C-alpha positions as CSV (number, residue, x, y, z in Angstrom):
1,M,103.5,45.8,68.7
2,R,99.9,44.4,67.0
3,W,101.0,41.2,66.3
4,A,102.3,41.4,69.9
5,L,99.3,41.7,71.5
6,L,97.4,39.3,69.2
7,A,100.0,37.0,70.4
8,L,99.4,37.8,74.2
9,I,96.0,37.7,73.5
10,L,96.2,34.1,72.1
11,I,97.7,33.1,75.5
12,A,94.9,34.5,77.6
13,G,92.1,33.1,75.1
14,G,93.7,29.9,74.1
15,S,91.7,27.6,76.9
16,S,88.6,28.9,75.5
17,M,89.1,28.5,71.6
18,A,90.7,24.5,72.7
19,A,86.1,24.0,73.3
20,A,85.2,24.4,70.8
21,G,84.1,22.5,67.5
22,Q,82.1,22.1,64.2
23,G,79.6,20.4,63.3
24,G,75.7,19.9,63.3
25,E,73.4,21.3,60.9
26,V,71.4,24.9,61.7
27,S,69.5,27.5,60.4
28,P,70.8,31.8,60.3
29,D,68.3,31.9,63.2
30,Q,69.5,29.0,65.0
31,A,73.1,30.5,64.5
32,I,72.3,33.5,65.5
33,A,70.9,32.4,68.2
34,R,74.3,30.6,69.0
35,A,75.9,33.9,68.7
36,V,74.4,35.9,71.0
37,A,75.0,33.1,73.5
38,F,78.3,33.3,73.3
39,L,78.3,37.1,72.8
40,A,76.4,37.9,76.2
41,K,78.8,35.7,77.7
42,E,82.0,37.0,76.8
43,V,81.7,40.8,76.2
44,P,81.0,41.3,80.2
45,A,84.0,38.4,81.0
46,W,86.9,40.3,79.4
47,P,87.1,43.6,81.5
48,S,85.7,41.4,84.5
49,Q,89.4,39.1,84.1
50,N,91.2,40.9,83.0
51,R,90.7,44.5,83.8
52,C,90.4,46.1,81.1
53,Y,88.7,46.5,77.9
54,S,89.2,46.1,75.1
55,C,88.3,46.5,71.1
56,H,87.7,43.1,69.9
57,N,85.3,42.5,73.2
58,N,84.1,45.9,73.9
59,G,83.9,47.4,70.6
60,D,83.3,44.9,68.0
61,A,81.4,41.9,70.0
62,F,79.7,45.2,72.2
63,R,78.4,46.5,69.0
64,A,77.0,43.0,67.8
65,L,75.7,42.2,71.1
66,H,73.7,45.7,71.1
67,L,72.4,44.8,67.9
68,A,71.1,41.9,68.4
69,A,68.9,43.4,71.5
70,E,67.8,46.1,69.3
71,A,66.3,42.9,66.8
72,A,65.4,41.0,70.0
73,G,62.0,39.3,69.5
74,D,61.8,38.8,65.6
75,H,64.0,35.5,64.9
76,V,66.3,37.0,67.6
77,P,66.7,36.1,70.9
78,A,66.7,38.2,74.3
79,V,70.2,40.1,75.0
80,P,70.7,39.5,79.4
81,T,70.9,43.4,80.2
82,K,73.5,42.8,82.4
83,S,75.9,41.5,79.1
84,L,75.7,45.5,77.7
85,T,75.0,47.8,81.0
86,D,79.0,48.0,82.3
87,T,80.3,48.0,78.8
88,A,78.1,50.8,78.0
89,A,78.1,52.7,81.1
90,W,82.5,52.7,80.0
91,L,81.9,53.7,76.3
92,R,79.8,56.5,77.3
93,K,82.7,57.9,79.1
94,P,85.6,58.5,76.0
95,D,88.1,60.5,77.8
96,G,88.5,57.4,80.2
97,W,89.2,55.3,77.1
98,K,93.0,56.3,77.0
99,D,92.9,54.0,80.5
100,N,91.1,51.5,79.4
101,G,93.4,49.0,81.8
102,G,95.6,47.2,79.1
103,E,99.2,47.0,78.5
104,E,99.7,50.4,76.9
105,E,103.2,48.8,75.2
106,F,100.7,45.9,73.5
107,S,97.5,48.9,72.7
108,D,96.8,50.8,69.6
109,K,94.8,53.3,71.0
110,R,94.5,54.7,67.6
111,L,92.8,51.8,66.4
112,A,90.6,51.2,69.8
113,N,89.6,54.9,69.5
114,V,87.8,54.3,65.9
115,Q,86.6,50.8,67.2
116,F,85.0,52.1,70.4
117,A,83.9,55.5,68.6
118,V,82.0,53.2,66.6
119,A,80.2,51.2,69.1
120,L,79.3,54.5,71.1
121,A,77.9,55.4,67.3
122,Q,76.0,52.9,67.6
123,L,74.4,53.4,70.9
124,E,73.5,56.6,70.6
125,R,71.7,56.1,67.4
126,A,69.6,53.1,69.4
127,H,69.0,55.6,72.8
128,G,69.2,59.0,71.1
129,A,71.6,61.8,72.0
130,K,72.0,64.6,74.7
131,A,69.8,67.8,74.6
132,N,73.0,69.1,75.2
133,Q,75.2,69.5,72.3
134,E,78.5,69.6,73.8
135,A,77.6,67.2,76.5
136,R,77.3,64.2,74.2
137,P,79.9,61.5,74.4
138,L,80.5,60.6,70.9
139,L,81.3,64.1,70.4
140,A,83.9,64.1,72.5
141,A,84.7,60.1,70.7
142,A,84.5,62.0,67.3
143,Q,87.9,64.7,68.6
144,L,89.5,61.4,69.6
145,V,88.8,60.7,66.5
146,V,89.6,63.4,64.1
147,E,92.5,63.9,65.9
148,Q,94.2,60.6,64.5
149,Q,93.1,61.7,60.7
150,G,96.5,61.1,58.2
151,E,97.2,64.4,56.4
152,N,95.9,62.2,52.8
153,G,92.2,62.4,54.5
154,S,93.0,58.8,55.4
155,W,93.2,56.9,59.0
156,P,96.3,54.9,58.4
157,I,95.3,52.5,60.9
158,D,97.9,49.2,59.1
159,A,100.8,49.3,56.4
160,A,99.7,51.0,52.8
161,G,98.2,48.2,50.8
162,S,98.1,45.2,53.9
163,V,94.6,44.1,54.1
164,G,92.8,44.6,57.1
165,S,91.6,41.5,59.6
166,P,88.7,41.6,62.2
167,V,90.5,43.4,65.1
168,T,92.7,45.6,62.5
169,Y,90.2,46.9,60.1
170,G,93.1,48.0,58.1
171,T,92.9,51.8,56.7
172,P,90.2,51.5,53.8
173,L,87.7,50.3,56.5
174,A,89.1,52.6,59.3
175,T,88.6,55.6,57.2
176,V,84.5,54.5,56.3
177,M,84.4,53.8,60.2
178,A,85.8,56.8,61.4
179,R,83.8,59.1,59.0
180,A,80.7,57.6,59.4
181,V,81.2,58.7,63.2
182,L,82.1,62.1,62.6
183,H,78.9,62.4,60.3
184,Q,76.6,61.0,63.3
185,A,78.4,63.5,65.6
186,D,78.5,66.8,63.9
187,P,78.9,67.1,60.3
188,K,79.5,71.0,60.5
189,R,82.2,70.8,63.2
190,F,83.3,68.0,61.5
191,Q,83.4,69.5,57.9
192,E,86.9,69.4,56.9
193,A,88.0,66.5,57.9
194,I,84.8,64.6,56.4
195,A,85.4,66.2,52.8
196,N,89.1,64.7,53.4
197,A,88.1,61.8,53.7
198,D,85.6,61.5,50.9
199,R,88.2,62.8,48.7
200,W,90.7,59.9,49.8
201,L,87.2,57.6,49.4
202,A,86.2,58.8,45.8
203,A,90.6,58.4,44.5
204,F,90.6,54.6,46.2
205,R,90.5,52.0,43.7
206,P,90.1,48.4,45.4
207,Q,92.3,45.4,44.1
208,R,90.3,42.9,45.8
209,V,87.5,42.2,47.5
210,F,88.0,43.5,50.8
211,D,88.2,46.9,49.4
212,A,85.6,46.5,47.1
213,A,83.1,45.2,50.3
214,T,84.8,48.3,52.5
215,L,84.2,51.0,49.0
216,L,80.6,50.1,48.9
217,L,80.0,50.6,52.4
218,W,80.7,53.9,51.9
219,L,78.9,54.3,48.5
220,T,75.9,53.3,50.0
221,D,76.2,55.3,52.9
222,P,73.2,57.8,52.6
223,A,75.4,60.5,54.3
224,A,77.8,60.2,51.8
225,P,78.0,63.1,49.7
226,A,76.2,63.5,46.3
227,A,77.8,63.7,43.4
228,S,77.5,67.4,42.4
229,T,79.1,67.1,38.5
230,D,78.0,64.7,36.0
231,D,81.9,63.3,35.7
232,A,81.6,62.8,39.3
233,K,78.1,61.0,38.6
234,L,79.3,59.2,35.6
235,H,82.5,58.4,38.4
236,R,80.6,57.6,41.5
237,D,78.8,54.7,39.3
238,L,81.8,53.3,37.9
239,Q,83.4,52.5,41.6
240,L,80.0,51.3,41.9
241,A,79.9,49.1,38.8
242,E,83.8,47.8,39.9
243,C,83.4,46.8,43.6
244,V,79.7,45.1,42.3
245,K,81.4,43.0,39.9
246,M,84.3,42.3,42.2
247,I,82.6,41.1,44.3
248,R,80.3,39.0,42.0
249,Q,83.5,37.5,41.0
250,G,84.6,36.5,44.3
251,Q,82.1,34.4,45.6
252,S,82.8,30.6,46.6
253,E,81.4,28.1,44.8
254,D,80.3,27.3,49.1
255,G,79.3,30.8,48.9
256,G,81.6,32.9,50.8
257,W,84.1,35.7,50.3
258,G,87.9,35.9,50.9
259,P,90.0,38.8,50.5
260,F,91.1,38.7,47.1
261,A,88.4,36.8,44.3
262,T,90.4,33.8,44.0
263,S,91.1,33.0,47.8
264,A,89.5,30.9,50.5
265,P,86.6,32.4,52.0
266,E,86.3,33.9,55.3
267,P,83.9,34.4,57.4
268,F,85.0,38.3,58.1
269,D,85.1,38.7,54.6
270,T,82.1,37.4,53.6
271,A,80.2,39.2,56.4
272,L,81.8,42.3,55.0
273,V,80.3,41.5,52.0
274,L,76.9,40.7,53.0
275,L,76.8,43.9,55.1
276,A,78.1,45.7,52.1
277,L,75.2,44.3,49.8
278,Q,72.2,44.4,52.1
279,R,72.6,48.4,52.5
280,L,73.4,48.1,48.1
281,G,69.7,46.6,48.0
282,P,68.3,44.8,44.5
283,D,68.3,48.0,43.0
284,G,71.3,49.4,43.5
285,Y,72.9,46.1,42.1
286,R,70.7,46.5,39.2
287,V,72.2,49.9,38.5
288,A,75.9,48.9,39.4
289,V,75.1,45.2,36.9
290,A,74.3,47.2,34.0
291,P,77.3,49.0,33.5
292,A,79.8,46.8,34.5
293,A,78.3,44.4,31.4
294,A,78.5,46.9,29.2
295,N,82.3,48.4,29.8
296,A,83.1,44.6,29.5
297,G,81.4,44.0,26.4
298,E,79.3,41.8,27.7
299,P,75.2,40.8,27.3
300,A,73.3,42.0,30.1
301,P,73.3,39.3,32.8
302,K,70.3,37.1,32.1
303,V,69.7,36.8,35.7
304,E,66.8,39.0,37.0
305,A,69.1,41.8,39.2
306,A,66.7,41.0,43.0
307,Q,66.8,37.5,42.2
308,D,70.5,37.7,41.7
309,W,70.9,39.8,44.7
310,A,69.3,37.6,47.0
311,Q,71.1,34.6,46.0
312,M,74.5,35.8,46.6
313,I,73.2,37.0,50.0
314,E,71.6,33.5,50.4
315,C,74.7,31.4,49.6
316,G,76.8,34.1,52.0
317,R,74.1,33.2,55.0
318,N,74.5,29.9,54.0
319,Y,78.5,29.5,54.4
320,L,78.5,31.5,57.8
321,T,76.0,29.2,59.2
322,A,78.1,26.1,58.2
323,T,81.5,27.6,59.1
324,Q,79.9,28.4,62.9
325,Y,81.9,26.7,65.8
326,D,79.0,24.9,68.0
327,D,79.7,27.0,70.7
328,G,78.4,30.3,69.2
329,S,81.6,31.6,67.2
330,W,83.5,31.6,64.0
331,P,86.7,30.7,63.0
332,E,89.1,33.5,63.4
333,T,89.6,35.0,59.9
334,T,93.6,36.0,60.5
335,R,95.9,37.5,58.0
336,P,97.7,35.6,57.0
337,A,95.1,32.5,57.3
338,G,95.3,30.0,59.6
339,G,96.4,31.8,62.6
340,E,94.7,31.4,66.2
341,S,93.8,34.5,67.9
342,Y,91.3,35.0,70.8
343,A,91.3,38.9,69.6
344,Q,89.9,38.2,65.9
345,R,87.7,34.8,67.0
346,M,85.9,37.7,68.8
347,S,85.7,40.2,66.2
348,T,85.5,37.6,63.3
349,T,82.4,36.3,65.4
350,A,80.7,39.7,66.1
351,W,81.2,40.8,61.8
352,A,79.7,37.5,61.1
353,T,76.5,37.8,63.8
354,M,75.8,41.9,62.4
355,A,75.9,39.7,59.3
356,L,73.7,37.3,59.6
357,I,70.9,40.2,61.6
358,E,71.1,42.6,59.0
359,T,70.4,40.1,56.3
360,R,67.5,38.5,57.7
């Protein structure tokens, strides 16, 4: 069903994709400026032209554009207010998300609810919540999200074992994002659902770079539960070390990351890793590297942890800058690689933009 939707979106967005081309060296700040200009045009265009609100334009891409608006002034260009107002107003009415105007047979409401809720959560963090707790839009959105949690505590968006994409997220990333929404909405009301998600994530073993970056986002979340016992702390430290080791081994010569350590780099995977490394910080990186080296029977890394961490991020940023199209978008990350999809291009561009802004 989802791939049929992406095929339909490809037809709708084919003309804009054909016009894009790569070329020319730009700085990361210039890449951000080009991306903002692209998103400011595309985010409001989708509902206007297609009479529906999509998770790629009005979820992920809106989130990136809104982040840029919040960061405007610090080497980030101003975002036209009109590019945000319509989507923001629609996001603040979760009861209407089910009637987003899309073709029902091509719509994955479960996935869309997570992506729209994440965008709404960002709006609330920036502009504050309503004084009346029960009237908060995010509370209604969180209720939609929690109803789709699986019995094992995860949000099973894709088939087990599949690698998530910018549009489909995949189960691990959807679980991390959904859990964060519930915690922001009301950690007490959704206490049981959050605890179930935490148990699933604590037992999750990353098998690829994509998984490692996703799990690292949870491990470094300030709202993640603290280890209550020595054994739990040891397990958490080992998870952290395993994720960082996989990320260190997976960076390509041109600075990017792919879904697997041996995969060619992709913009989406690179952006996800950069966001995880940024949240980890140099101190967290230093802590993670030490046990990873010790468990492997290797000497401690010779490069200073802070320098190593910063260099990884700089190389990742350079990869994103080098792979951006002239129109401000990025080549879509698809599974398998090399496909064409307007939806995937929009979401890939959103994640790449957020990564460049967050790691400035």
